[in-house]
C-alpha positions as CSV (number, residue, x, y, z in Angstrom):
1,M,0.1,0.1,0.0
2,G,1.3,3.7,0.6
3,Q,3.6,5.1,3.2
4,Q,2.5,5.2,6.7
5,I,2.8,8.6,8.1
6,A,3.7,8.7,11.9
7,P,1.2,10.8,13.9
8,D,2.6,14.2,14.7
9,P,3.7,13.7,18.6
10,D,3.1,17.3,19.3
11,P,0.1,18.5,17.3
12,P,-0.3,22.2,16.7
13,E,-3.1,24.1,18.8
14,Y,-6.4,24.4,17.0
15,D,-6.8,27.7,15.2
16,L,-9.9,28.9,13.5
17,I,-8.3,30.8,10.5
18,T,-6.0,27.9,9.7
19,D,-9.1,25.6,9.8
20,Y,-11.1,28.1,7.5
21,I,-8.2,28.3,5.0
22,L,-7.8,24.4,4.8
23,S,-11.4,24.0,4.3
24,V,-11.3,26.6,1.4
25,Y,-8.4,24.8,0.1
26,N,-10.3,21.6,0.3
27,T,-13.3,23.1,-1.5
28,V,-11.3,24.6,-4.2
29,T,-9.2,21.5,-5.3
30,R,-12.5,20.1,-6.2
31,A,-12.2,22.2,-9.2
32,R,-8.8,20.7,-10.1
33,R,-8.2,19.7,-13.7
34,Y,-6.1,16.8,-14.7
35,V,-4.0,16.1,-18.0
36,E,-4.2,12.1,-18.2
37,T,-3.2,11.4,-14.6
38,Q,-1.3,14.5,-13.8
39,P,-2.9,17.2,-11.7
40,L,-2.6,20.7,-12.6
41,P,-2.2,23.6,-10.6
42,L,-5.0,25.6,-9.2
43,S,-5.6,28.7,-11.3
44,I,-6.6,32.0,-9.8
45,A,-9.9,31.6,-11.1
46,D,-10.7,28.5,-9.5
47,I,-9.9,30.4,-6.2
48,K,-11.8,33.5,-7.3
49,A,-14.8,31.3,-8.0
50,Y,-14.6,30.4,-4.4
51,Y,-14.6,33.9,-2.9
52,D,-17.2,35.2,-5.5
53,T,-19.7,32.7,-4.1
54,H,-18.7,32.5,-0.4
55,T,-18.1,35.1,2.4
56,V,-14.7,35.5,3.2
57,P,-14.3,36.6,7.0
58,S,-12.9,40.1,7.1
59,L,-9.8,38.8,9.2
60,I,-8.7,37.4,6.0
61,S,-7.8,39.6,2.7
62,K,-8.6,37.8,-0.6
63,E,-4.9,38.3,-1.5
64,L,-3.8,36.5,1.4
65,L,-6.3,33.7,1.0
66,Q,-5.0,33.4,-2.7
67,R,-1.6,33.3,-1.8
68,V,-1.9,30.7,0.9
69,I,-4.1,28.5,-1.3
70,M,-1.6,28.7,-4.1
71,D,1.3,27.9,-1.6
72,L,-0.5,25.2,-0.3
73,D,-1.1,23.8,-3.9
74,D,2.5,24.2,-4.8
75,T,3.6,22.3,-1.9
76,L,1.1,19.4,-2.6
77,L,2.2,19.4,-6.2
78,D,5.9,19.1,-5.2
79,H,5.2,16.2,-3.1
80,L,3.4,14.6,-5.7
81,R,6.1,15.0,-8.2
82,D,8.7,13.8,-5.5
83,T,7.1,10.7,-4.7
84,R,6.8,9.9,-8.3
85,K,10.4,9.9,-9.2
């Protein structure tokens, strides 16, 4: 099967903003497109479609949300590329 990931012995404290951003990322990734079996990066339009149809808390600017979602996606895609080598 796949690699087993050991549980974090010292998990971070729960944070509402982090939870919200991860939830947004999870929702936005449902729009991900693929070429054959290769995932393509999320586009600005994918993220914009989310915040055009959802209320973004005032504590988070759209620019910050966009930057964090793109960074999370880059991290995931880098990890997928590394594991396929």
